C-alpha positions in Angstrom: 80.3 -47.0 139.8 79.0 -44.6 137.1 81.4 -44.0 134.2 80.9 -42.1 130.9 82.3 -42.9 127.5 85.4 -40.8 128.1 86.2 -42.8 131.2 85.2 -40.0 133.6 83.6 -40.6 136.9 82.9 -38.6 140.0 85.8 -38.8 142.6 85.8 -35.3 144.0 82.9 -33.8 145.8 82.6 -30.1 146.7 79.9 -29.2 149.2 78.8 -25.6 149.5 77.8 -25.1 153.2 76.1 -21.8 152.4 75.7 -19.3 149.6 76.4 -16.5 152.1 79.7 -14.6 151.6 81.3 -11.7 153.4 82.9 -10.6 150.2 81.5 -9.3 146.9 84.4 -9.9 144.5 84.2 -8.1 141.2 84.6 -11.2 139.2 81.9 -13.1 141.1 79.1 -10.6 141.7 78.5 -7.6 139.4 76.4 -5.4 141.7 78.7 -5.3 144.8 76.1 -7.0 147.0 77.3 -9.7 149.3 75.7 -13.1 148.8 73.3 -14.1 151.6 72.1 -17.5 152.8 68.6 -18.6 151.6 65.9 -20.0 153.9 65.9 -23.4 152.2 69.6 -24.3 152.8 70.1 -27.9 154.0 70.9 -28.8 157.6 74.3 -30.0 158.5 72.9 -33.4 159.1 71.3 -33.6 155.7 74.6 -32.5 154.0 76.4 -35.2 155.9 73.9 -37.8 154.6 74.4 -36.4 151.2 78.1 -37.1 151.4 77.5 -40.6 152.7 75.0 -41.4 149.9 77.3 -39.9 147.2 80.3 -41.9 148.5 78.3 -45.1 148.0 76.4 -44.2 144.8 79.2 -42.4 142.9 82.5 -43.6 144.6 83.4 -40.2 146.0 86.8 -40.3 147.5 87.7 -36.7 148.3 85.7 -33.8 149.8 86.3 -30.1 149.6 84.2 -27.8 151.8 83.2 -24.5 150.0 80.7 -21.7 150.1 79.9 -18.9 149.6 82.2 -18.6 152.5 82.1 -21.7 154.6 83.6 -20.1 157.7 80.5 -17.9 158.1 78.2 -20.8 158.2 76.7 -22.1 161.5 76.7 -25.5 159.9 80.5 -25.7 159.8 81.2 -27.4 163.1 78.4 -30.1 162.9 79.2 -30.8 159.3 82.9 -31.3 160.1 82.0 -33.6 163.0 79.8 -35.6 160.7 82.2 -36.2 157.8 85.4 -36.7 159.8 84.9 -40.4 160.4 83.5 -41.4 157.0 86.8 -42.8 155.6 87.3 -40.2 152.9 90.8 -40.1 151.4 91.0 -36.3 151.9 89.0 -33.4 153.4 90.0 -29.9 152.6 88.4 -26.4 152.7 88.3 -23.4 150.5 87.9 -20.0 152.1 88.7 -16.3 151.6 90.5 -16.4 154.9 88.8 -13.5 156.6 87.7 -15.6 159.6 90.6 -18.1 159.4 92.4 -17.0 162.6 89.2 -17.2 164.6 88.0 -20.6 163.1 91.4 -22.3 163.0 91.0 -24.2 166.2 87.8 -25.8 164.9 89.4 -26.8 161.7 92.4 -28.3 163.4 90.2 -30.2 165.9 88.2 -31.6 162.9 91.4 -32.9 161.3 91.5 -30.4 158.4 95.1 -30.1 157.2 94.7 -28.6 153.7 93.4 -25.1 152.9 92.8 -23.2 149.7 92.7 -19.5 150.4 91.6 -16.9 147.8 93.8 -13.9 147.8 94.1 -11.6 144.8 96.5 -9.0 146.0 98.9 -8.0 148.8 97.9 -4.3 148.4 95.4 -3.3 151.1 93.6 -0.7 148.9 93.4 -3.0 145.9 92.2 -5.7 148.2 89.2 -3.6 149.2 88.5 -2.7 145.6 88.4 -6.3 144.4 86.9 -8.1 147.4 84.5 -5.2 148.3 84.6 -6.5 151.9 86.9 -7.7 154.6 90.4 -6.7 155.7 93.7 -7.8 154.2 95.5 -7.8 157.5 93.1 -10.3 159.0 93.6 -12.7 156.1 97.4 -12.5 156.3 97.2 -13.0 160.1 95.1 -16.1 159.6 97.5 -17.5 157.0 100.5 -17.1 159.4 98.6 -18.9 162.2 97.6 -21.7 159.9 101.2 -22.0 158.6 102.5 -22.2 162.2 99.9 -24.9 162.9 101.4 -27.0 160.1 98.6 -26.5 157.6 99.3 -27.2 153.9 98.2 -24.1 152.1 97.5 -23.1 148.5 96.6 -19.5 147.6 94.2 -18.9 144.7 94.7 -15.7 142.7 92.5 -14.6 139.8 94.7 -12.3 137.7 92.7 -9.4 136.3 94.0 -7.0 133.7 93.8 -3.4 135.0 93.3 -4.5 138.6 96.0 -6.8 140.0 98.3 -8.0 137.2 101.2 -6.3 138.9 100.6 -8.5 141.9 101.5 -11.7 140.2 105.2 -11.6 141.2 104.7 -10.2 144.7 102.2 -12.9 145.5 104.4 -15.6 144.1 107.4 -14.4 146.1 105.1 -14.2 149.2 104.1 -17.9 148.7 107.6 -19.1 147.9 109.0 -17.6 151.1 106.4 -19.3 153.2 106.1 -22.7 151.5 102.6 -22.0 150.1 101.7 -23.0 146.6 100.2 -20.2 144.5 97.5 -21.1 141.9 96.7 -18.6 139.2 93.1 -19.1 138.1 92.2 -17.8 134.7 89.1 -15.7 134.8 86.0 -17.8 134.1 82.9 -17.1 132.0 80.6 -17.5 135.0 77.6 -15.6 136.3 77.5 -12.1 134.8 80.7 -12.7 132.8 79.0 -15.4 130.8 76.9 -12.7 129.1 79.4 -9.8 129.2 82.0 -10.7 126.6 83.5 -7.2 126.6 84.3 -7.1 130.3 85.6 -10.7 130.1 88.0 -9.9 127.3 89.2 -6.7 128.9 90.0 -8.5 132.2 91.2 -11.9 131.0 94.8 -12.9 131.4 95.9 -16.2 129.8 98.4 -18.8 130.9 101.2 -17.8 128.5 101.2 -14.2 129.7 101.3 -15.4 133.3 104.2 -17.8 132.6 106.1 -15.0 130.8 105.7 -12.8 133.8 107.0 -15.5 136.2 109.8 -16.3 133.8 111.1 -12.8 134.0 112.2 -13.4 137.5 112.3 -17.2 138.1 113.3 -20.2 135.9 110.7 -22.9 136.1 110.0 -26.4 134.7 106.7 -28.2 134.4 106.0 -30.7 137.2 103.9 -33.8 137.5 100.2 -33.5 138.5 97.4 -36.0 139.0 95.6 -37.0 135.8 92.4 -35.3 136.9 94.1 -32.2 138.3 92.7 -28.8 137.2 96.0 -27.1 137.4 99.1 -27.3 135.3 101.9 -27.4 137.9 105.4 -25.9 137.7 108.5 -26.1 139.9 110.9 -23.2 140.5 114.0 -25.3 141.3 115.1 -25.0 144.9 112.3 -22.6 145.8 108.9 -24.2 145.4 105.9 -24.8 143.1 103.1 -22.8 141.5 100.2 -23.8 139.2 97.9 -22.4 136.6 94.3 -23.4 136.3 94.0 -22.5 132.6 90.3 -23.1 132.1 90.2 -21.1 128.9 93.7 -21.7 127.5 94.2 -25.4 128.3 90.8 -27.0 129.0 90.7 -29.9 131.4 87.1 -31.1 130.7 88.3 -34.5 129.4 89.5 -35.6 132.8 87.2 -33.7 135.1 86.1 -35.8 138.1 84.3 -33.1 140.1 80.7 -33.1 141.4 79.2 -30.2 143.4 76.4 -30.2 145.9 74.9 -26.8 146.6 73.7 -25.7 150.1 70.1 -26.0 148.8 70.4 -29.6 147.7 71.2 -29.3 144.0 73.8 -31.5 142.3 75.9 -29.8 139.6 77.9 -32.1 137.3 79.5 -29.3 135.3 80.0 -25.5 135.8 79.4 -25.0 132.1 76.0 -26.5 132.2 72.8 -24.9 133.4 71.5 -28.3 134.3 71.1 -29.2 138.0 69.5 -32.1 139.8 67.7 -31.8 143.1 68.5 -34.4 145.8 67.4 -32.5 148.8 64.3 -34.6 149.1 66.3 -37.8 148.9 68.4 -36.9 152.0 65.4 -37.6 154.3 64.8 -41.0 152.9 66.4 -44.3 154.0 69.4 -45.6 152.0 67.4 -48.3 150.1 65.0 -45.7 148.8 67.4 -42.9 148.1 70.3 -44.7 146.3 68.4 -46.0 143.2 67.0 -42.5 142.5 70.3 -40.9 143.3 72.2 -43.1 140.9 69.8 -42.2 138.0 70.4 -38.5 138.8 74.2 -39.0 138.8 74.1 -40.5 135.4 72.4 -37.3 134.2 74.9 -35.1 136.1 77.8 -36.9 134.5 76.3 -36.5 131.1 76.2 -32.7 131.7 80.0 -32.5 131.5 81.5 -30.8 128.5 83.2 -33.1 125.9 86.3 -30.9 125.4 86.2 -27.4 126.8 84.3 -25.1 129.2 81.9 -22.8 127.3 80.6 -20.6 130.1 77.8 -20.8 132.7 75.2 -18.4 134.1 75.5 -19.8 137.6 77.2 -17.6 140.1 80.4 -19.5 141.1 80.2 -18.8 144.8 76.6 -20.2 145.0 77.9 -23.7 144.2 81.5 -23.5 145.4 84.8 -22.9 143.6 
């Protein structure tokens, strides 16, 4: 097991199946162009070996499947088949939900029972302006079908001043009525926003403003959350829960346990670091050759984590997963 001086280690792995995405959200890509898959993306088999090696070398316990948008990837089914029997504590998936209704049978067959779905508004016109792709009705239909199938669902919303701040309460009410848990995610200094301080400050909405908005309609109390959780969790007594991932306002770097594997074979130990470590070539090697090298790279990846707080990163978030 690899542990740093703050007691942090890698427990949670996020694997990006592809950099391709059928959206071009304003806070993710600045030019409106959808992200596309690259020719050097790993095969599903190589990604599964990556998970296996990282479980042994780093002690990975939980896996989240991300993108880009994982539901557009042809690697989805073979990857799910490959990781299902590995003995992970939990396997979940993050998606924008556009293809959820169509892909739901595949997810259920693979044993996926937890979903994180990105949804920034319930207004169809605003949806098109923010996502610059997709269709709100398809997402809502997918959510209802997943709910009927017994999926545990969290919705991720990025509040943006001047774009969807008036959707905070409607989205919260929508989630409470359906037993979903809404997560407000503070805007992150990622990609183009790492170098555009003006746009970031104009759009950023912090945790206190969000709590004040919620408090205008609902009484809430803080709830328990795992030590390495990214979200501060709150209960609205008798109705449900919501959370705030307050990356800027209340940093959680001191307890971060996340490791990311990109679709092209790069390990990212921290979103706020430009460092990355290539393991794609190790995934064709037998275990006894790959693990010693992988462990050395994991030491470097763990050292990339910030001591106290996130300071921004030039990497586009959806290239390496949320």
